[in-house]
C-alpha positions, 0 to 999 in steps of 0.5 A: 491493502485496500482497507485499514485492516490490511494496513494494520496486518502489515504493521503487525507483520512488520511489513511495508503497508501500501494503500489502494483506494479501490476498497472504499477507504479514503486516502487520509484513512489509509495514511492514518492506518500506516500506509507508506504510500497510497495509490488509486488502484493496482495499475497506479501502484504498478506504475510507481513500483520504484517508490516502494522499493520493489526489486526485480527478481534475479535471473 
């Protein structure tokens, strides 16, 4: 998510929250809100999917 609220929603859903700096919040704010990792933008996240435990779909 790109906001503190997105990360709080991830926590409520018992999901892994990943932060993106594209929403106007700083790295520290997103980390304090529970981000597992924080990336610059969606492209940066895609380049590091292996860090967040994303699996390829079968088939």
